[in-house]
C-alpha positions in Angstrom: 34.6 -10.2 38.2 35.1 -10.9 34.5 34.8 -8.0 32.2 32.5 -10.0 30.0 29.8 -10.1 32.7 28.3 -6.7 31.8 28.2 -7.6 28.2 26.4 -10.8 29.0 23.9 -9.0 31.2 23.3 -6.4 28.4 22.9 -9.1 25.9 20.4 -11.0 28.1 18.4 -7.8 28.7 18.4 -7.1 24.9 17.0 -10.6 24.3 14.4 -10.1 27.0 13.3 -6.8 25.5 13.1 -8.4 22.0 11.0 -11.2 23.2 8.7 -8.8 25.0 8.4 -6.7 21.9 7.5 -9.8 19.8 5.0 -10.9 22.3 3.3 -7.5 22.4 3.3 -7.4 18.6 1.6 -10.8 18.4 -1.0 -9.8 21.0 -1.7 -6.5 19.0 -2.0 -8.4 15.7 -4.3 -11.0 17.2 -6.5 -8.3 18.7 -6.7 -6.4 15.4 -7.8 -9.6 13.6 -10.3 -10.8 16.3 -11.9 -7.3 16.7 -11.9 -6.4 13.0 -15.7 -6.2 12.9 -15.4 -3.1 15.2 -11.9 -1.8 14.4 -12.5 -1.7 10.7 -15.4 0.8 10.9 -13.5 2.7 13.5 -10.4 3.0 11.2 -12.6 4.1 8.3 -14.3 6.6 10.5 -11.0 8.1 11.7 -9.8 8.5 8.1 -13.2 10.1 7.2 -13.0 12.4 10.2 -9.5 13.6 9.1 -11.0 14.4 5.6 -14.0 16.2 7.1 -12.2 18.2 9.8 -11.1 21.1 7.5 -14.7 21.6 6.4 -15.9 21.5 10.0 -13.2 24.1 11.0 -14.4 26.3 8.2 -18.0 26.2 9.5 -16.7 26.9 13.0 -14.9 30.0 11.8 -18.2 31.1 10.3 -19.7 30.9 13.8 -21.8 27.8 13.1 -22.6 25.8 16.2 -20.6 22.7 16.6 -23.5 20.3 16.5 -25.1 21.9 13.5 -21.7 22.0 11.7 -21.1 18.3 12.4 -24.6 17.5 11.1 -24.1 19.5 7.9 -20.7 18.0 7.2 -21.6 14.4 7.9 -25.0 14.6 6.1 -23.3 16.1 3.0 -20.5 13.6 2.9 -22.6 10.5 3.4 -25.2 11.8 0.9 -22.5 11.8 -1.7 -21.3 8.4 -0.7 -24.8 6.8 -0.8 -25.6 8.6 -4.1 -22.4 7.2 -5.7 -23.3 3.7 -4.4 -26.8 3.9 -5.9 -25.5 5.1 -9.3 -22.9 2.3 -9.2 -25.5 -0.4 -8.4 -27.8 0.9 -11.2 -25.1 0.8 -13.8 -23.8 -2.6 -12.6 -27.4 -4.0 -13.1 -27.6 -2.6 -16.6 -24.1 -4.0 -17.4 -25.2 -7.5 -16.2 -28.3 -7.3 -18.5 -26.0 -6.5 -21.5 -23.5 -9.2 -21.0 -25.1 -11.8 -23.4 -24.8 -9.3 -26.2 -21.1 -8.7 -25.4 -20.6 -12.5 -25.3 -21.8 -12.8 -28.9 -19.3 -10.0 -30.0 -16.5 -11.8 -28.1 -17.4 -15.1 -29.9 -17.3 -13.4 -33.3 -13.8 -11.9 -32.5 -12.5 -15.3 -31.4 -13.8 -16.8 -34.6 -12.2 -14.1 -36.7 -8.9 -14.6 -34.9 -9.1 -18.4 -35.5 -9.7 -17.8 -39.2 -6.8 -15.4 -39.5 -4.6 -17.9 -37.8 -5.6 -20.7 -40.1 -2.3 -20.5 -42.0 -0.2 -20.9 -38.9 0.5 -24.6 -38.1 1.5 -23.9 -34.5 -1.7 -22.0 -33.8 -3.8 -24.7 -35.5 -2.2 -27.4 -33.3 -2.8 -25.3 -30.2 -6.4 -24.7 -31.2 -6.9 -28.5 -31.9 -5.4 -29.3 -28.5 -7.7 -26.9 -26.7 -10.7 -28.4 -28.6 -9.7 -31.9 -27.6 -9.3 -30.9 -24.0 -12.6 -29.2 -24.0 -14.2 -32.3 -25.5 -12.7 -34.5 -22.9 -13.8 -32.3 -20.1 -17.4 -31.9 -21.3 -17.9 -35.5 -22.6 -15.7 -37.9 -20.6 -15.4 -41.5 -21.8 -17.2 -43.8 -19.4 -14.9 -46.2 -17.6 -15.9 -49.9 -17.9 -17.2 -51.4 -14.7 -15.0 -54.0 -13.1 -16.5 -57.5 -13.5 -19.2 -56.5 -16.0 -19.4 -59.0 -18.9 -20.7 -58.2 -22.4 -24.4 -58.7 -22.6 -24.9 -58.4 -18.9 -27.6 -56.2 -17.5 -25.0 -53.7 -16.3 -23.7 -53.2 -19.9 -27.3 -53.1 -21.2 -28.1 -50.4 -18.8 -25.1 -48.3 -20.0 -26.7 -48.1 -23.5 -29.9 -46.6 -22.3 -30.5 -42.9 -22.2 -30.5 -41.3 -18.8 -33.8 -40.0 -17.6 -33.4 -36.3 -16.7 -34.5 -35.5 -13.2 -35.4 -32.0 -12.0 -35.7 -31.0 -8.4 -38.0 -28.0 -7.7 -37.8 -26.3 -4.4 -41.1 -25.1 -2.9 -41.6 -21.3 -3.2 -40.1 -19.6 -0.2 -42.4 -18.4 2.5 -42.6 -14.6 3.2 -40.6 -15.0 6.4 -37.8 -17.0 4.6 -37.7 -14.4 1.8 -37.5 -11.6 4.3 -34.7 -13.4 6.1 -32.7 -13.8 2.9 -33.1 -10.1 2.0 -32.2 -9.0 5.5 -29.1 -11.3 5.6 -27.9 -9.6 2.4 -28.8 -6.0 3.1 -28.4 -5.6 6.8 -24.6 -6.3 7.3 -23.5 -3.4 5.0 -26.1 -1.1 6.4 -25.0 -1.9 9.9 -21.4 -1.2 9.0 -22.4 2.1 7.4 -24.4 3.0 10.5 -21.4 2.2 12.8 -19.1 4.3 10.6 -21.6 7.3 10.7 -21.8 7.0 14.5 -18.1 6.9 14.9 -17.6 9.9 12.6 -20.1 12.0 14.4 -18.6 11.1 17.8 -15.0 11.8 16.7 -16.0 15.2 15.2 -18.0 16.2 18.2 -15.4 15.1 20.7 -12.4 16.2 18.7 -10.7 18.4 21.3 -11.5 16.0 24.1 -9.9 13.1 22.2 -6.9 15.2 21.5 -6.5 16.1 25.1 -6.7 12.5 26.2 -4.1 11.5 23.6 -1.8 14.2 24.9 -2.3 13.0 28.5 -1.4 9.4 27.5 1.6 10.2 25.2 3.2 13.4 26.5 1.9 14.6 29.8 5.4 15.4 31.0 5.9 18.0 28.3 2.6 19.6 27.6 3.9 22.3 25.2 5.8 19.8 23.0 3.0 17.2 23.1 0.3 19.8 22.2 2.3 21.2 19.3 3.1 17.7 18.1 -0.5 16.5 18.2 -1.8 19.6 16.5 0.8 19.4 13.8 0.2 15.7 13.2 -3.6 16.2 13.0 -3.2 19.2 10.6 -0.8 17.3 8.4 -3.0 14.2 8.2 -6.2 16.3 7.5 -4.5 18.2 4.7 -3.0 15.0 3.2 -6.2 13.0 3.2 -8.3 15.9 2.0 -5.9 16.4 -0.9 -5.8 12.7 -1.7 -9.6 12.5 -1.7 -10.0 15.5 -4.0 -7.3 14.4 -6.4 -8.6 10.9 -6.6 -12.2 12.2 -7.1 -11.0 14.4 -9.9 -9.2 11.4 -11.4 -12.4 9.3 -11.2 -14.5 12.1 -12.8 -11.9 12.4 -15.7 -12.0 8.6 -16.2 -15.8 8.6 -16.2 -16.0 11.4 -18.8 -13.3 9.7 -20.9 -15.0 6.3 -20.9 -18.4 8.0 -21.7 -16.9 9.7 -24.7 -15.2 6.6 -25.9 -18.4 4.6 -25.5 -17.5 2.1 -22.8 -20.7 0.9 -21.0 -21.2 1.8 -17.3 -18.6 4.6 -17.1 -19.7 5.6 -13.6 -18.8 2.2 -12.3 -15.3 2.3 -13.7 -14.8 5.9 -12.6 -15.7 5.1 -9.0 -13.5 2.0 -9.2 -10.6 4.1 -10.5 -11.1 6.6 -7.7 -11.0 3.9 -5.0 -8.1 2.1 -6.5 -6.0 5.2 -6.5 -5.7 4.7 -2.7 -4.0 1.4 -3.4 -0.3 2.1 -4.3 1.4 0.5 -7.3 -1.2 -2.2 -8.2 -4.4 -0.1 -7.8 -4.4 1.6 -11.2 -3.8 -1.8 -12.9 -6.7 -3.4 -11.1 -9.0 -0.5 -12.0 -8.0 -0.4 -15.6 -8.4 -4.2 -16.4 -12.2 -4.5 -16.4 -13.0 -1.5 -18.7 -10.2 -2.4 -21.1 -11.5 -5.9 -21.4 -15.0 -4.6 -21.8 -13.8 -2.2 -24.5 -12.7 -5.3 -26.5 -16.2 -6.8 -26.7 -18.5 -3.8 -27.1 -17.9 -3.5 -30.9 -16.6 -5.7 -33.7 -13.5 -3.6 -34.1 -10.6 -2.7 -31.8 -11.0 1.1 -31.7 -12.7 1.2 -28.3 -10.2 -1.2 -26.8 -7.2 0.8 -28.0 -8.7 4.2 -26.9 -9.5 2.8 -23.4 -6.0 1.6 -22.9 -4.6 4.9 -24.1 -6.9 6.8 -21.7 -5.7 4.9 -18.7 -2.0 5.0 -19.8 -2.0 8.8 -20.3 -4.0 9.6 -17.2 -1.9 7.4 -15.0 1.4 8.9 -16.3 0.0 12.4 -15.8 -1.2 11.6 -12.2 2.0 9.8 -11.2 4.6 12.1 -12.8 2.9 15.5 -12.8 -0.1 16.0 -10.5 0.9 14.0 -7.4 4.5 15.3 -7.3 3.1 18.9 -7.5 0.6 18.3 -4.7 2.4 15.9 -2.3 6.0 16.7 -3.1 8.5 14.0 -3.7 6.7 11.4 -1.5 4.3 10.6 1.2 6.9 10.0 3.9 6.6 6.2 3.6 9.3 4.0 2.2 8.4 1.9 -0.8 9.1 -1.4 1.0 6.9 -0.2 3.9 4.1 0.6 1.4 4.2 -3.0 -0.1 4.4 -4.7 3.3 1.6 -2.6 4.8 -0.6 -3.2 1.8 -0.1 -7.0 2.2 -0.5 -6.8 6.0 -3.7 -4.8 6.1 -5.3 -6.8 3.2 -4.5 -10.1 5.0 -5.9 -8.7 8.2 -9.0 -6.9 7.1 -9.7 -7.9 3.5 -10.7 -5.6 0.6 -11.4 -2.6 2.9 -8.0 -3.2 4.5 -6.5 -2.9 1.0 -8.1 0.6 0.6 -7.1 1.7 4.1 -3.5 0.4 4.0 -1.9 3.6 2.8 -3.9 6.0 5.0 -3.3 3.9 8.1 0.5 3.7 7.3 0.7 7.4 6.8 -1.1 7.9 10.1 1.5 5.7 11.9 4.5 7.4 10.3 3.2 10.9 11.2 2.5 9.9 14.8 6.0 8.3 15.0 7.5 11.5 13.7 5.7 13.7 16.3 5.1 11.5 19.3 8.2 10.4 21.2 6.8 7.1 22.4 6.0 6.0 18.8 9.3 6.9 17.1 9.8 3.3 16.1 7.0 3.7 13.5 9.0 6.3 11.7 12.1 4.2 11.8 10.3 1.1 10.5 8.0 2.7 7.9 9.4 6.2 7.1 11.4 7.1 4.1 14.1 9.0 6.0 17.5 7.2 6.3 17.7 5.1 9.5 21.3 6.1 10.1 22.9 9.5 10.1 25.6 10.1 7.4 28.3 9.7 10.1 26.9 6.5 11.3 26.4 5.2 7.8 30.0 6.0 6.9 31.2 4.2 10.0 29.0 1.2 9.3 30.5 0.9 5.8 34.0 1.0 7.3 33.1 -1.9 9.7 31.7 -3.9 6.8 34.6 -3.1 4.5 32.3 -1.8 1.9 34.3 0.9 0.2 32.2 0.9 -3.0 29.0 1.8 -1.1 30.7 4.4 1.0 32.2 6.0 -2.1 28.8 6.0 -3.8 27.2 7.9 -0.9 30.2 10.3 -0.8 29.8 11.0 -4.5 26.1 11.8 -4.0 27.0 14.2 -1.2 29.7 15.8 -3.3 27.1 17.1 -5.7 26.0 19.6 -3.0 29.2 20.3 -1.0 33.0 20.3 -1.6 35.1 17.4 -0.6 36.7 19.2 2.3 33.3 19.8 3.9 32.3 16.2 3.4 35.5 14.8 5.0 35.1 17.2 8.0 31.4 16.7 8.6 31.0 13.0 7.7 34.3 11.1 7.4 36.1 12.5 10.4 33.1 12.3 12.7 32.5 8.7 11.5 36.1 8.0 12.5 35.4 9.5 15.9 32.7 6.9 16.4 35.3 4.3 15.6 37.7 5.8 18.1 35.0 5.7 20.8 34.4 2.0 20.1 38.1 1.3 20.3 38.4 3.1 23.6 35.7 0.9 25.1 37.2 -2.3 23.7 34.5 -3.0 21.1 37.0 -3.1 18.1 39.7 -5.8 17.7 42.8 -5.8 15.5 40.9 -7.3 12.5 38.3 -4.5 12.6 41.0 -1.9 12.8 42.8 -3.3 9.8 39.6 -3.4 7.8 38.8 0.2 8.7 42.3 1.4 7.7 42.2 -0.4 4.3 38.6 0.8 3.6 39.5 4.4 4.4 42.5 4.2 2.1 40.4 2.8 -0.7 37.8 5.6 -0.2 40.4 8.3 -0.3 41.9 6.9 -3.5 38.5 6.8 -5.1 37.7 10.4 -4.2 41.1 11.8 -5.1 39.7 13.1 -8.5 37.1 15.3 -6.8 39.7 17.7 -5.4 43.1 19.0 -6.6 46.1 16.9 -5.4 47.4 19.8 -3.4 44.5 19.4 -1.0 45.6 15.9 -0.1 49.2 17.0 0.2 48.1 19.7 2.6 46.2 17.1 4.7 49.2 14.6 4.8 50.9 16.1 7.9 47.6 16.2 9.8 46.9 12.6 8.8 50.4 11.5 9.9 50.0 13.3 13.3 46.6 11.6 13.8 48.1 8.3 12.9 50.7 8.7 15.6 48.0 9.4 18.3 45.1 7.2 17.2 45.1 3.4 16.3 42.9 4.3 13.3 
């Protein structure tokens, strides 16, 4: 039997497992998209249940019955949500009524800018070009009809003025009017009702759902599965509650700041700022654009515009560099590339609500992957921890011949430990991995030469981190190891 046969079998099994994984992923993504009408309210309810769980546990410690505690928590939470929605709709309506006045201020500012730019030939040419383009779009020159001769009826008809025709629809019947209103109002109300129902069910059946999850994911080791699920639920509850409280405080601060500056509808922009804080990286820019633009048209000057931009700049720097690092630590446990990919994925899958839920759902998957053995691949794919151990990373750089990257990671490690410890704990153990691969025939002569030359380059680069006598002390040991090992 050829020695390559086991390798061929292993490679075939690996390809089969990869194809099975891709097929399962395609089925899951298709199911998420097809069932989004149900899964989206369910995901929103799960996130809300994590936020409300600490308040429910507090009521339970005060000996409040479970049903009454759930009713109090859910009623209070959704009363706040609906009140904010009502305030937002009221101010949005007022803002729509004031838009014509802001349009006049904007026209005056554009006229002032045009007058100030009158002395610039480039700006004058650009303005004339835009005017010509606008004139062509609004009053296109009629094309002559093919075959029409001067003086013909067709040409005579072109000189006549068109007769305006207005089409008036009959007033809608009461049933039609009710249908239009119901088609607009009922879908969001139905979604809100489904979310409330899911939240109540999850909070009432919290322990039962946890037990079922333990049975599915870790029935063979009850102690480990129970502690893992409890720790995951506690971490998620604390994280989401802190995020909601911090983002709410941020929204209140933005609302007060815009109110003091004089920007119209500050509650609308405060709620938008609070919601967009759940969207990483681009959320604050999306939330700041409308009020900053509105600040440019509420008055003839530019004071409101500049103050609004300064408010968002200072508040975002304070939140990102001071508040969030103090509350959440150095990160959320999700890698930056995973944040971007998950944001794009959930937005494509579920639309605007998917954009808001992208970060909470990704954090849920990472925490579950960290605590549930069967879901460890989520932590590898989405987590911010290194995918390889330092020893594996060192060995991988040797295989790739990347001495510069290996030296860089070694220099980072040498800030916290001496060179001798790094070589013993990382470099030598990485070389042991290479020796194991050599013993099972996975390394050829070319790989061995690359490893030797890379190790030599790394040692030369790190020679300045320790006195030369340390290397002279290690020379006999290295020569002895060279005699016994091919590396």
